[in-house]
N, C-alpha and C positions, 0 to 999 in steps of 0.2 A: 778431369779430376785432378786436382792439386797434389803436389808433393807435400804440401803444408801438413803437419800433423793437427795442427789446430783447425784448420779448414776441414780435413779429411774426419776429424771428430764431429765436427757441426754436421756435415754431410751424412755421417752414419747415423747420429742422432735424429737428424730430420727437423724440418721447420715446426711442427708441432710441438716435439718434444723441446726445442731451444727456446721457443716462444714461452712454453709452460716454465721453463726454468729461469728465464729472465723475468717472468712476471711474479713468481713466488720467491725470487731472490736467491735460488738454489745453483745459480751459475756459478762457476769457479770465477774469482775475481780477476784472475789474469785473462780469462777469455771474454769478458764483458764488452770490452772495446770492438773486438773481433766479430763477437756475437751479434752486436748492434750493425756492423758494417756487412757482415754477411746476410742478416735479415733484410736490410735495405736492398741489397743486391738482388735479393729472392723476391722481393715485393716488385722490383722494377721489373725483374724476368715476368713475373706473373702478371703483371700489368700489361707488358707487351704482348705476352700470348693471348691476354683476354680481348686485347684491341685487335689483334690478328684474327682471332676467332670471330669477333664480331663484324669485322670486315668481310671475312669468308661467309659468315651467315646472311649477311646483305647481298654479297653476290649470288648466294643460292637463292634467296627470295626473289632478287631481280630475275634470276634466269626462269625460276617458277612462274613468275608473273608473265615473262614473255612467252613462255610456252603456253600459258593458260590462254593468251591473247591469240596463238597460233591454232590451238585447239578450238577456240570459239568461232574462229573465221572458218575452219575447216566445217565445224558443225553448221554454221549458217550455209555455207555451199552445199553440204551435204542435204540440208532442207530444201534448197532451192531445187537441187536436182531430183529430189524424191517427189516435189511438187511437179516437176515436168512430167516425170515417170507416170503420175498418178493423172495427170491431164491426158497422157498419150494412151493409156490404159482405159480411160473412160471413152476417149474418141474410138478407140479399137473396139470396145463393148457396144459402142453406137452402130458402128460399120456393120459388126456382126450380127446385131438384132435385124439391120435393114436387110443384110444378106439371107436371114432365116425368113424374113417376111416375104423376099422376092423368090426365095425358093418355094415357099408354101404356095404364093400365086402361081408359079410356074406348074406346080403339081396339080393344083386345082385346074388350070386351064388345060393341062394334057389331059386330065381325066374326062374333063367335059368333052374336049375334042373326041376322045375314044368313044365316049358314049353316043355321041352323035353320027357316028358312021355306021 
């Protein structure tokens, strides 16, 4: 903040009020030139902040895009691993079914062997 009383008055009044006073012609005449200069400086600051905000938003969007690609790659890898696990489970089920059949045959053969003695 400046020690300049006119700039302090402008700051205290705020941009919206100063713009309104300039627009309606109610700005004290000795303050007109300073108010125009002050508003121009504020416009420049606002433009700089807006550009910085836009640059930050672009950076955030890029980061989000990069994160989305990483997540998509991870999802594809998880799908591949799930498919492999599903195939292994199907093989295990087939082996278990064959083991049950073999056990049933073994029981039948054992029972038949007991009956013939």
